Phi, psi and omega in degrees: 000320179295325178292320180297316176296320180290324174300310177303315177297321181293318178295316182298316178296318179295317181293320178289331182271352180290139180277145183277137178244122182258120176281141177286128183292125174250087187279348178296324182287316179294320181294321178293321179295312179303315181295322177292322178295320182292318179298321179290315179299320178289326175297316177297316183294326178291322174295317179296315181301315180299319181295322183282332173298312179297317180295316180291322176292324178290322177291328179292318180290323188266010178296329182047044176083002179282118185296328182290320177288331176290319179296321180295320179290321175297318177296319178303309178297319182293313184295320180289325178288324177296312180304315180294321178293324179291320175300316180291325173297322179292324178294320176293315180299319180291332175290324178290321177295317178301317178295317179295322180293318180292329178287323183277347179256012177291000000 
């Protein structure tokens, strides 16, 4: 028990006596990484939205007056356009935040 206490005190003293080292923040790398990730995700979302637009359009055309298929196709088109608008909004918002961050940390 005494050894454990002395080990604990030694570790605490070493940690308390260590000098702090402040790294210079390189925010350009973080900014580039975040921008690239967001661009890839928006590209994937755009491709998925295009696929759902095609699927909804084909379903709309081939519904042949069936109200259930027509409503399902309309919902697919509406939800895919909402999702695409949200993704484009996220891209624009991330660009604004990125510009503000780069201007404030210069």
